[in-house]
C-alpha positions as CSV (number, residue, x, y, z in Angstrom):
1,X,0.0,0.0,0.0
2,X,2.9,2.4,0.8
3,X,4.4,1.7,-2.6
4,X,1.2,2.7,-4.3
5,X,1.0,5.9,-2.3
6,X,4.6,6.8,-3.0
7,X,4.1,6.2,-6.8
8,X,1.0,8.4,-6.8
9,X,2.6,11.2,-4.8
10,X,5.8,11.2,-7.0
11,X,3.7,11.2,-10.2
12,X,1.6,14.1,-8.9
13,X,4.6,16.1,-7.7
14,X,6.7,15.6,-10.8
15,X,3.8,16.5,-13.1
16,X,2.6,19.4,-11.1
17,X,6.1,21.1,-10.9
18,X,7.5,20.0,-14.3
19,X,4.6,21.1,-16.4
20,X,5.3,24.9,-15.9
21,X,8.9,24.2,-17.1
22,X,7.5,22.3,-20.1
23,X,5.2,25.2,-20.9
24,X,8.1,27.7,-21.1
25,X,10.3,25.3,-23.1
26,X,7.7,24.2,-25.5
27,X,6.6,27.7,-26.2
28,X,10.3,28.7,-26.8
29,X,10.7,25.7,-29.2
30,X,7.5,26.7,-31.1
31,X,5.6,23.5,-30.1
32,X,2.2,25.2,-30.4
33,X,-1.2,23.6,-31.1
34,X,-2.8,24.1,-34.6
35,X,-6.6,24.3,-34.4
36,X,-8.6,22.6,-37.1
37,X,-10.5,25.1,-39.3
38,X,-13.8,23.1,-39.1
39,X,-13.8,23.1,-35.3
40,X,-15.8,25.5,-33.1
41,X,-14.8,29.1,-33.7
42,X,-14.3,29.7,-30.0
43,X,-11.3,27.4,-30.2
44,X,-9.4,29.6,-32.6
45,X,-8.0,31.6,-29.8
46,X,-6.3,28.5,-28.4
47,X,-4.0,28.3,-31.4
48,X,-0.4,28.4,-30.4
49,X,-1.0,26.9,-26.9
50,X,1.9,24.6,-26.1
51,X,1.2,21.0,-26.9
52,X,2.8,17.6,-26.4
53,X,2.3,17.8,-22.6
54,X,1.9,14.1,-22.7
55,X,5.7,13.9,-22.4
56,X,5.3,15.4,-18.9
57,X,2.7,12.8,-17.9
58,X,4.9,10.0,-19.3
59,X,8.0,11.3,-17.4
60,X,6.0,11.6,-14.2
61,X,4.6,8.1,-14.6
62,X,8.0,6.5,-15.2
63,X,9.5,8.2,-12.2
64,X,6.6,7.4,-10.0
65,X,6.7,3.8,-11.0
66,X,10.4,3.5,-10.4
67,X,10.4,5.3,-7.1
68,X,7.4,3.3,-6.0
69,X,9.7,0.3,-5.8
70,X,12.2,1.9,-3.4
71,X,12.0,1.5,0.3
72,X,12.9,-0.6,3.3
73,X,10.9,-3.5,1.9
74,X,10.8,-2.7,-1.8
75,X,8.2,-4.3,-4.1
76,X,10.1,-6.2,-6.8
77,X,9.6,-5.3,-10.4
78,X,7.4,-7.8,-12.2
79,X,7.0,-8.7,-15.9
80,X,3.4,-7.5,-15.9
81,X,4.3,-4.0,-14.7
82,X,7.3,-3.7,-17.1
83,X,5.2,-4.9,-20.0
84,X,2.5,-2.3,-19.2
85,X,5.1,0.4,-18.8
86,X,6.7,-0.6,-22.2
87,X,3.3,-0.4,-23.9
88,X,2.6,3.0,-22.3
89,X,5.9,4.3,-23.6
90,X,5.3,2.8,-27.1
91,X,2.0,4.6,-27.4
92,X,3.6,7.8,-26.1
93,X,6.2,7.6,-28.8
94,X,3.5,7.0,-31.5
95,X,1.6,10.0,-30.3
96,X,4.8,12.1,-30.1
97,X,5.6,11.4,-33.8
98,X,2.0,12.4,-34.7
99,X,2.3,15.6,-32.7
100,X,5.8,16.4,-34.0
101,X,4.6,16.2,-37.6
102,X,1.8,18.6,-36.8
103,X,4.1,21.1,-35.2
104,X,6.8,20.8,-37.8
105,X,4.4,21.3,-40.7
106,X,2.1,23.7,-38.8
107,X,-1.0,21.8,-39.6
108,X,-3.6,19.9,-37.6
109,X,-3.0,16.7,-39.6
110,X,-0.1,14.6,-38.3
111,X,0.3,10.9,-39.1
112,X,-1.9,9.6,-41.9
113,X,-4.6,7.2,-40.7
114,X,-2.9,4.2,-42.3
115,X,0.4,5.0,-40.6
116,X,-1.2,5.4,-37.2
117,X,-3.2,2.2,-37.8
118,X,0.1,0.3,-38.6
119,X,1.8,1.8,-35.5
120,X,-1.1,0.7,-33.2
121,X,-1.1,-2.8,-34.9
122,X,2.6,-3.3,-34.3
123,X,2.3,-2.3,-30.6
124,X,-0.8,-4.5,-30.2
125,X,1.0,-7.6,-31.7
126,X,4.0,-7.1,-29.4
127,X,1.8,-6.5,-26.4
128,X,-0.3,-9.6,-27.1
129,X,2.8,-11.7,-27.5
130,X,4.4,-10.5,-24.3
131,X,1.1,-10.7,-22.3
132,X,0.5,-14.3,-23.4
133,X,4.1,-15.6,-23.5
134,X,6.0,-13.7,-20.9
135,X,3.4,-12.6,-18.4
136,X,1.4,-15.8,-19.2
137,X,-2.1,-14.1,-19.3
138,X,-4.7,-16.3,-20.8
139,X,-5.9,-15.8,-24.4
140,X,-9.5,-15.9,-23.4
141,X,-12.0,-13.0,-23.2
142,X,-12.4,-11.5,-19.7
143,X,-14.9,-9.4,-17.9
144,X,-14.4,-9.5,-14.1
145,X,-11.9,-12.4,-14.6
146,X,-11.1,-14.8,-17.4
147,X,-14.0,-16.6,-19.1
148,X,-14.2,-19.9,-21.0
149,X,-14.1,-18.1,-24.4
150,X,-10.6,-18.9,-25.6
151,X,-9.6,-16.8,-28.7
152,X,-6.5,-18.7,-29.5
153,X,-4.6,-16.9,-32.3
154,X,-7.4,-14.4,-32.6
155,X,-6.3,-13.0,-29.2
156,X,-3.9,-10.8,-31.2
157,X,-6.8,-9.3,-33.2
158,X,-8.8,-8.8,-29.9
159,X,-5.8,-7.0,-28.3
160,X,-5.6,-4.7,-31.3
161,X,-9.3,-3.9,-31.1
162,X,-8.9,-3.1,-27.4
163,X,-5.8,-0.9,-27.7
164,X,-6.9,0.9,-30.9
165,X,-10.4,1.5,-29.6
166,X,-9.2,2.8,-26.3
167,X,-6.4,5.0,-27.6
168,X,-8.5,6.5,-30.3
169,X,-11.4,7.0,-27.9
170,X,-9.3,9.1,-25.6
171,X,-7.8,10.9,-28.6
172,X,-11.3,11.8,-29.8
173,X,-12.3,13.0,-26.3
174,X,-9.3,15.3,-26.1
175,X,-11.1,18.3,-27.6
176,X,-11.9,20.4,-24.6
177,X,-9.5,21.7,-21.9
178,X,-9.0,19.0,-19.3
179,X,-11.8,16.7,-20.5
180,X,-9.8,13.7,-21.6
181,X,-7.1,13.8,-18.9
182,X,-9.7,14.3,-16.1
183,X,-11.8,11.4,-17.3
184,X,-8.7,9.3,-17.8
185,X,-7.7,9.9,-14.2
186,X,-11.0,8.5,-13.1
187,X,-10.5,5.3,-15.0
188,X,-7.0,5.0,-13.8
189,X,-8.2,5.4,-10.2
190,X,-10.6,2.5,-10.9
191,X,-7.8,0.3,-12.0
192,X,-5.8,1.1,-8.8
193,X,-8.8,-0.2,-6.8
194,X,-9.2,-3.2,-9.1
195,X,-5.5,-4.2,-9.0
196,X,-5.2,-3.7,-5.3
197,X,-8.4,-5.7,-4.7
198,X,-7.0,-8.6,-6.8
199,X,-3.8,-8.4,-4.8
200,X,-5.6,-8.6,-1.5
201,X,-7.7,-11.6,-2.8
202,X,-5.2,-13.7,-4.8
203,X,-7.0,-17.0,-4.4
204,X,-10.3,-15.6,-5.5
205,X,-8.8,-14.2,-8.7
206,X,-6.4,-17.1,-9.3
207,X,-3.4,-14.8,-9.3
208,X,-0.9,-17.6,-9.4
209,X,-2.6,-18.9,-12.6
210,X,-3.4,-15.7,-14.5
211,X,0.3,-14.6,-14.5
212,X,-0.1,-10.8,-13.8
213,X,1.1,-9.2,-10.6
214,X,-1.7,-6.9,-9.7
215,X,0.3,-5.0,-7.0
216,X,2.9,-4.0,-9.6
217,X,0.2,-2.8,-12.0
218,X,-1.5,-0.9,-9.1
219,X,1.8,1.0,-8.6
220,X,2.0,1.9,-12.3
221,X,-1.7,2.9,-12.4
222,X,-1.1,5.1,-9.2
223,X,1.9,6.8,-10.8
224,X,-0.1,7.5,-13.9
225,X,-3.1,8.7,-11.9
226,X,-0.9,11.2,-10.0
227,X,0.7,12.3,-13.2
228,X,-2.7,13.1,-14.7
229,X,-3.9,14.9,-11.6
230,X,-0.8,17.1,-11.6
231,X,-1.1,17.8,-15.3
232,X,-4.8,18.6,-15.0
233,X,-3.9,21.6,-12.7
234,X,-2.4,23.3,-15.8
235,X,-4.6,21.7,-18.4
236,X,-7.9,22.8,-16.9
237,X,-9.8,25.5,-18.7
238,X,-8.4,27.8,-19.8
239,X,-5.5,25.4,-20.6
240,X,-2.0,26.5,-20.3
241,X,-0.8,23.4,-22.2
242,X,-2.4,20.5,-24.1
243,X,-1.3,16.9,-23.8
244,X,-1.6,16.3,-27.5
245,X,-1.7,12.9,-29.1
246,X,1.4,12.1,-27.1
247,X,-0.8,12.0,-24.0
248,X,-4.1,10.8,-25.4
249,X,-2.8,7.8,-27.3
250,X,-0.6,6.9,-24.4
251,X,-3.4,7.1,-21.8
252,X,-5.8,5.2,-23.9
253,X,-3.3,2.5,-24.7
254,X,-2.3,2.2,-21.1
255,X,-5.9,1.7,-20.0
256,X,-6.4,-1.0,-22.5
257,X,-3.2,-2.7,-21.3
258,X,-4.4,-2.6,-17.7
259,X,-7.6,-4.2,-18.8
260,X,-5.8,-7.0,-20.6
261,X,-3.3,-7.7,-17.9
262,X,-5.9,-7.5,-15.1
263,X,-8.4,-9.7,-16.9
264,X,-11.0,-7.0,-17.1
265,X,-11.2,-6.5,-20.8
266,X,-14.9,-6.0,-21.3
267,X,-15.2,-4.1,-18.1
268,X,-13.1,-1.4,-19.7
269,X,-16.1,-0.5,-21.9
270,X,-18.0,0.5,-18.7
271,X,-15.1,2.2,-16.9
272,X,-14.3,4.2,-20.0
273,X,-17.9,4.7,-21.0
274,X,-17.4,8.4,-21.8
275,X,-14.7,7.4,-24.4
276,X,-17.0,4.8,-25.9
277,X,-19.8,7.4,-26.3
278,X,-17.5,9.9,-27.9
279,X,-16.2,7.2,-30.4
280,X,-19.7,6.0,-31.1
281,X,-20.9,9.6,-31.9
282,X,-18.2,10.0,-34.5
283,X,-19.0,6.6,-36.1
284,X,-22.7,7.5,-36.2
285,X,-22.0,11.0,-37.7
286,X,-19.8,9.5,-40.5
287,X,-22.2,6.6,-41.2
288,X,-25.3,8.8,-41.5
289,X,-23.6,11.4,-43.6
290,X,-22.2,8.8,-46.0
291,X,-25.5,6.9,-46.4
292,X,-28.1,9.7,-45.9
293,X,-26.2,12.9,-46.5
294,X,-27.3,14.2,-43.1
295,X,-25.8,14.7,-39.7
296,X,-27.0,13.3,-36.4
297,X,-25.1,15.9,-34.4
298,X,-24.3,19.5,-34.9
299,X,-20.6,18.5,-34.7
300,X,-18.8,15.4,-33.7
301,X,-17.4,14.1,-31.3
302,X,-20.5,14.7,-29.2
303,X,-18.8,17.2,-26.8
304,X,-18.7,19.6,-29.7
305,X,-22.4,19.1,-30.4
306,X,-23.3,20.5,-27.0
307,X,-20.7,23.3,-27.3
308,X,-22.0,24.4,-30.7
309,X,-25.5,24.1,-29.2
310,X,-24.8,26.8,-26.7
311,X,-23.3,25.2,-23.7
312,X,-20.2,27.0,-22.3
313,X,-17.0,24.9,-22.6
314,X,-16.6,24.5,-18.9
315,X,-20.2,23.3,-18.5
316,X,-19.6,20.6,-21.1
317,X,-16.4,19.5,-19.4
318,X,-17.8,19.3,-15.9
319,X,-21.0,17.5,-17.0
320,X,-19.0,15.0,-19.0
321,X,-16.7,14.5,-16.0
322,X,-19.8,13.7,-13.9
323,X,-21.0,11.2,-16.6
324,X,-17.6,9.6,-16.6
325,X,-17.6,9.3,-12.8
326,X,-21.0,7.7,-12.9
327,X,-19.8,5.2,-15.5
328,X,-16.7,4.4,-13.5
329,X,-18.7,4.0,-10.3
330,X,-21.1,1.7,-12.1
331,X,-18.3,-0.4,-13.4
332,X,-16.6,-0.7,-10.0
333,X,-20.0,-1.5,-8.5
334,X,-20.5,-4.4,-10.9
335,X,-16.9,-5.6,-10.2
336,X,-17.6,-5.7,-6.4
337,X,-21.1,-7.2,-6.9
338,X,-19.5,-10.0,-8.9
339,X,-17.0,-10.5,-6.1
340,X,-19.7,-10.8,-3.5
341,X,-22.0,-12.9,-5.7
342,X,-19.4,-15.5,-6.2
343,X,-18.7,-16.0,-2.6
344,X,-16.0,-13.4,-2.0
345,X,-15.5,-12.0,1.4
346,X,-14.6,-8.2,2.0
C-alpha cells in the first residue's frame, strides 16, 4: 500500500512542478497547437498553446513507478508491470511522432490514418505476445476475470481492437480543456482499486494462474493517476498546455493494457464509458452522412455538439466528468457485486 501511495505522490509532484517548465520550453521551441478550421470558432484563440504535454505525464509516470519500488521492503519489479510500462511508452512515442509532424508542418494533420493504424497494430501484436508468452495471461475473453471463451490466435486481433479502440477513444475525447485527462484519471483510479483488490484476494482471482502481478500494476496505475492529476492543474480551462496525441494515445493505450493484464477487458467498456460514447458519436456521424447525407449531431465528437449548441465549454467539461464518474462508479459496483455474488469476502 505504501508503494502505491509513493508512486501516486511522486507522479503528482513531478507532473505538477515539471509542467510549468515544459510550458516555457515548448513555447520557446514553437511547439504550439494548430486548431482545425472546421472546429468550433471559439477554439481559434487556443491556437499556439503549447502541446505535447503528454511527455510530462509520461516522465512523471515512469519516475513514479520506479520510485514506488524503493523503500525498506521494496516491491520487486514484475513482468506485468514492465510490459504495461513498455506499452505505455510505445503509445507515447507513437503520439509524439504524430504531434511532432503537426508542429513541424504547422497543420492539424499529423500521421496519416494508415500510418497510425500500422503503429497501433505493431504495438498490439507485441503486447499480445508478451502478455500471453512472458506474463502468461490467458488468451480468453475476460470481464471481471477470465472466461471460457478462448480466442487462440485471434487473441492478437482482440488485443488490437482493445488498444486501438481505447487509444483512439481518448484521442477523440481530447477536444476540450482537461476533459480527456480528467476522465482518464477517473478510469486509472478505478484500475488502482481493481488491481489492489485482486492483490488482496489472490486465491479468488487465481493470481498464481493468471500470470499478472496486480500490485505492480497498481503501482503503475497510481503513478499515472498522480501524473494526470498534476497535469490537469495546468490543463484545466483555460488550458496553459495541451497533452496532444502524445498524451491521449498513451493514456488510452495504457488503460487497454491494464484491462488486458488484469483480466477486465470487457469491463473497460463500462469504466471508459465516456470514451465509448465519444467514439460512437463519430461513427454515427460518419455513417449517417455517407448513407443519408445528413448529420446526427451539430458536430462530432459529441462534446462539440453541446458546445456548438450553446453550452459553455466549462459546462460541457464538468458534466462529462460527472457522466464519466457515474460510468466508472457503475463499473466498479459491478466488479464488487461479482466478487460478493461468487462468494468473495470483503
